[in-house]
ROVOTOR-481805 format. One record per residue (C-alpha): chain; x, y, z; residue in one letter. Coordinates in steps of 0.001 Angstrom, whole numbers. Each point is the difference from the previous one (the first is absolute). Layout:
% ROVOTOR-481805
  kette        X        Y        Z  rest
      A        X        Y        Z     A
...
END
This chain:
% ROVOTOR-481805
  kette        X        Y        Z  rest
      A    -1544      516    20914     M
      A     2482     -146     2961     T
      A     -917    -3332      268     S
      A     2241     -551    -3431     L
      A     3341     1278     1363     N
      A      430     3296    -1102     Q
      A     2492     2332     -610     I
      A     -777     3842    -1219     T
      A     2471     2154     -845     Y
      A     -850     3409     -224     D
      A     1606     2848    -2034     A
      A     1892     2640     1427     R
      A    -1729     2999      334     P
      A       58     3251    -2746     G
      A     1311    -2567    -2701     V
      A    -1613      314    -3223     K
      A    -1573    -3482     -797     F
      A    -1389    -1142     3396     P
      A     -756    -3516      571     F
      A     -415    -2582     2541     S
      A      796    -3653     -979     L
      A    -1819    -2605     2639     S
      A     1973    -3695     -719     N
      A    -2612    -3104      781     F
      A     1762    -3199      981     R
      A    -1326    -3083      998     R
      A      408    -3949     -904     H
      A    -3310    -1852     1277     P
      A      -56    -3552      343     Q
      A    -3314      342     -624     K
      A    -2136     2061    -2331     T
      A    -1244     3005     1507     E
      A    -3164     2149       55     T
      A      969     3829     1267     I
      A    -3539     2327      825     D
      A     1287     3779      634     F
      A    -1020     3025     -174     I
      A     2313     3139    -2126     L
      A      357     2275     2439     S
      A      455     3115    -2198     R
      A      122     -464    -3633     E
      A     2581    -1654    -2196     F
      A     1198     1739    -3122     L
      A     3292    -1786    -1947     G
      A     1466    -3083    -1285     L
      A     -250    -3093      920     V
      A     2638    -2749     -433     L
      A     -253    -3956      539     N
      A     3412    -1183      293     L
      A    -1356    -3331     1762     G
      A    -3532    -2438     -588     E
      A    -2815      939    -1909     P
      A    -2259     1963     1552     I
      A    -3556      473      444     E
      A    -2045     2756     1034     Y
      A    -3341     1518      252     S
      A    -1885     2645     1793     G
      A    -3239     1953      242     S
      A     1141     2307    -3281     S
      A     2380    -2469    -1154     L
      A     -750    -2230    -2698     L
      A     1181    -3575      761     P
      A     3411     -711    -1419     S
      A     3802    -1789       80     T
      A     3018     1830      128     I
      A     2509    -2812    -1502     E
      A     3849      397     1299     K
      A     2019     1815    -1443     S
      A    -2696     2913    -1474     H
      A     -936     3325     1493     Y
      A    -2464     2695     -731     N
      A    -1134     3205     1211     L
      A    -2200      428     2168     V
      A    -2733     1438     2005     Y
      A    -2398    -1030     2962     L
      A    -2092     2187     1525     P
      A     -320     -690     4133     Q
      A    -1808    -3232      382     T
      A     -282    -3925      806     E
      A     2410    -2520    -2470     Y
      A      838    -3285     -205     R
      A     3118    -1169     -749     V
      A      373    -3971     -397     C
      A     4280    -1244      478     I
      A      570    -3205    -1005     P
      A     2615    -2086     1424     R
      A     3393      783    -1101     G
      A     1780     3277      255     L
      A    -1637     3078      -28     H
      A     1071     3026    -1038     H
      A     -861     3690    -1401     S
      A     1172     3448      319     I
      A    -2800     2462     -190     A
      A     1550     3942     -963     M
      A    -2607     2449     1146     R
      A     -203     3699    -1534     L
      A    -1100     3532      197     E
      A    -2760      492    -2647     P
      A     1647     2996     -935     S
      A     3102    -2171     -919     T
      A    -2259    -1752    -2419     L
      A    -2053     3490    -1328     T
      A     3734     1126     -460     R
      A      942    -2971    -2384     A
      A    -3387      167    -1579     A
      A     1332     2953    -2042     L
      A     2764    -3048    -1667     D
      A    -2001    -2716      716     F
      A    -3990     1016     -810     A
      A    -1252    -3509     -200     F
      A      477      730     3846     L
      A    -3164     2464     -325     N
      A    -2690    -2294      108     S
      A     1180    -1819     3131     F
      A      513     2841     1277     L
      A    -3880     1410     -472     D
      A    -1078    -3746     1247     N
      A     2548     1392     3222     V
      A    -1476     2904      667     S
      A    -3616    -1927      -75     R
      A     1547    -2488     2360     Q
      A     -350    -2643    -2108     T
      A     2076    -3076      339     A
      A     1938     -156    -2617     S
      A     2765    -1618    -2612     L
      A     1801     1673    -2236     I
      A     -724    -3713    -2334     R
      A    -2016    -2371      834     D
      A     2710    -2766     -696     H
      A     2834      816     2235     H
      A     3438      600    -1781     L
      A     3042    -2641       94     P
      A     2798     1595     2157     I
      A     2834      480    -2860     P
      A     3313    -1291      762     L
      A     1648     3660      237     R
      A    -2445      873     3023     M
      A       90    -3104     1445     Q
      A     4014      830      192     E
      A    -1393     3348     2015     E
      A    -2009    -1772     2307     V
      A     3143    -2289      711     D
      A     2126     3129      577     A
      A    -2379     1806     1981     L
      A     -997    -3047     2468     L
      A     3777    -1090      685     Y
      A     1195     3411       53     N
      A     2614       77     2525     I
      A     1785     3053      697     S
      A     1625      435     3086     K
      A      -87     3912     -112     D
      A    -3877     1722      300     E
      A      189     2605    -2397     A
      A     1188    -2804    -2702     M
      A    -2704    -1963     1255     R
      A    -3247     2183       33     H
      A     1685     1537    -3316     L
      A      756    -3477    -1937     F
      A    -4206     -928     1099     M
      A     -950     3015    -1418     E
      A     1596     -377    -3574     I
      A    -1135    -3461      -63     K
      A    -3829      681      511     A
      A      239     3074    -2771     Y
      A     1192    -2746    -2186     E
      A    -2378    -2568      678     I
      A    -3085     2309     -228     F
      A     1682     1653    -2659     F
      A      588    -3109    -2231     G
      A    -3470     -848     1059     A
      A    -1388     2939    -1802     M
      A     2082     -716    -3145     I
      A    -1330    -3723     -435     D
      A    -3442     1313      542     M
      A      -48     2820    -2821     A
      A     1502    -2598    -2329     D
      A    -2743    -2532     1166     L
      A    -2883     2553     -198     F
      A     1629     1380    -3823     L
      A     -275    -3994    -1148     G
      A     3672     -757      231     Q
      A     2242    -1941     2170     K
      A     2156      905     2104     P
      A     3731      400     -441     A
      A      662    -2705     1790     Y
      A    -2124    -2328    -2033     V
      A     1110     1266    -3597     V
      A     3957      107      898     S
      A      666    -3511    -1269     D
      A     -426     -736    -3287     P
      A    -1817    -3349       48     T
      A    -2146      559     3058     I
      A    -1533     3170    -2316     R
      A     -332    -2313    -3035     Y
      A    -1738    -2157     1950     A
      A    -2400     2547     1436     I
      A     -408     1793    -3061     E
      A     -870    -3940    -1515     Y
      A    -2590     -961     2806     L
      A    -2253     3285     -867     A
      A     -301     -759    -3043     N
      A     -525    -3727     1200     T
      A    -2072     -285     2771     F
      A    -3585     -263    -1171     K
      A     1479    -3247    -1278     Q
      A     1054    -3407     1554     K
      A     3184      660      625     I
      A     3101    -2715     1684     T
      A     3100     1109     1258     I
      A     1591    -2647    -1987     D
      A    -1695     1737    -3102     A
      A     1054     3763     1298     V
      A     3646    -1625      670     A
      A      714    -1342    -3674     S
      A    -1350     3142    -1073     E
      A     2659     2159     2252     L
      A     2475    -2425    -1103     G
      A     1243     -703     3512     I
      A     -177    -3005     2501     N
      A    -3367      333     2054     K
      A      874     -428     3411     R
      A     2408     2815     -593     K
      A    -3335     2575    -2189     L
      A    -1781    -1153     3819     Q
      A     2817     1222     2271     E
      A      830     3085    -2599     G
      A    -3543      853      345     F
      A     -476     -567     3234     K
      A     3062     2429      654     L
      A    -1525     2356    -1300     H
      A    -3607       43        0     T
      A     -276    -1458     3560     G
      A    -2254    -3095    -1946     K
      A      279    -3098    -2284     N
      A    -1297      153    -3120     V
      A    -2936    -1394      837     H
      A    -1775     2722     2747     E
      A     1832     2619    -2521     Y
      A    -2422    -1544    -2524     V
      A    -3521     -312     2710     V
      A     1663     3804     1302     Q
      A    -1018      486    -3907     L
      A    -3027    -1238     -225     K
      A    -1056      964     3180     M
      A      759     3622     -981     E
      A    -1841     -501    -3040     E
      A    -3188    -1195     1185     A
      A     -446     2656     2356     K
      A      -68     2172    -2806     R
      A    -1911    -1530    -2082     L
      A    -2522     -701     2787     L
      A     -240     3684      352     R
      A    -2155     -546    -3473     D
      A    -4076     -813      352     P
      A      129    -1113    -3214     S
      A     2002    -2884     1244     R
      A    -1148    -3544     1193     S
      A     2380    -1278     2680     V
      A      226    -3363    -1810     K
      A      948     2344    -3699     S
      A     2864     1110     2237     I
      A      876    -3155     1416     A
      A      326    -2017    -3820     I
      A     1940     3151    -1142     E
      A     2357     -254     3086     L
      A     -255    -3855     -688     G
      A    -1903    -1303     2809     Y
      A    -2917    -2002      447     A
      A    -2199     2311     1875     E
      A      660    -1898     4053     T
      A     3166       97    -1127     G
      A       24     3889     -840     F
      A    -2264      936     3502     F
      A     2577    -2183     2571     N
      A     2824     1717    -2045     A
      A    -1510     3646      783     Y
      A    -1003    -1124     3829     K
      A     3581     -964      488     N
      A     1666     2312    -1846     F
      A    -2145     3453     1720     Y
      A    -1429    -1712     2892     G
      A    -3302     1098    -2093     Q
      A    -2807    -1870    -1962     P
      A      -52     1514    -3851     P
      A    -3309     1493      -14     A
      A     1925     2277     3349     A
      A     1591     1711    -3320     A
      A    -3151     1272    -1134     R
      A    -1890     -167     2520     G
      A    -2475    -2041     -583     T
      A    -1070    -3666      868     E
      A     1778    -2710    -2501     L
      A    -1488      -43    -3424     D
      A    -1028    -3131    -1625     K
      A     -438     -714    -4237     D
END
């Protein structure tokens, strides 16, 4: 992807946390589609700091990574396509060694199934839906990007420390999510914590921002701002995520029809079909490997 103004930093030989960073920046005046062949497999974190990126590949389901989101990714050597909309495109790819994740799996067991896919050379994401970049991780990324130390040895050391902090912070956040908990950066604000608990219990109902703000006893604008800061989403987007994650779980039950699931989640069948496809990039039937069933 050299056409994306790639700048790469490789950790010094012999460091305990081997990695390489690729910083991609481009500011297209119109939407650009780029086809490329990955010259060697990629394993690592991908952080999108700019406009949403649409991607697809022969071994990867088409999807979009939104601004300020990241994921742990494995891509085998094959052909891929990325679609970059007009505006500032900025992403960072942190390439890791498999041995790094193997060691990390001793503390973060959720990595094991992901590593199984790596061993089979199967394109994988650690989580179907990309994760919001927490504020503290964004601060580490900013520090890494704008390191201006004049001493070369100090600059290398600083880069390596920040890269490790980003990686380890991502592992902790993912562990919280896989344990059914929200990361610490989300639950640190008592109001947002209560809002998340409230939505977790009511997301199947018809919910308005006014109703949530009234329940919390705070200004609607402050609720939206706080929610966006701590989760990377507004209230509506967060509710949609809850509905879609529940839908994917329910669709694994072959006794449930798509129509019944749609009704349970507060959708008309057509509206549910469109919402699911917009969220996951594929129709509900893909979750169970059959055609869309009819009642």
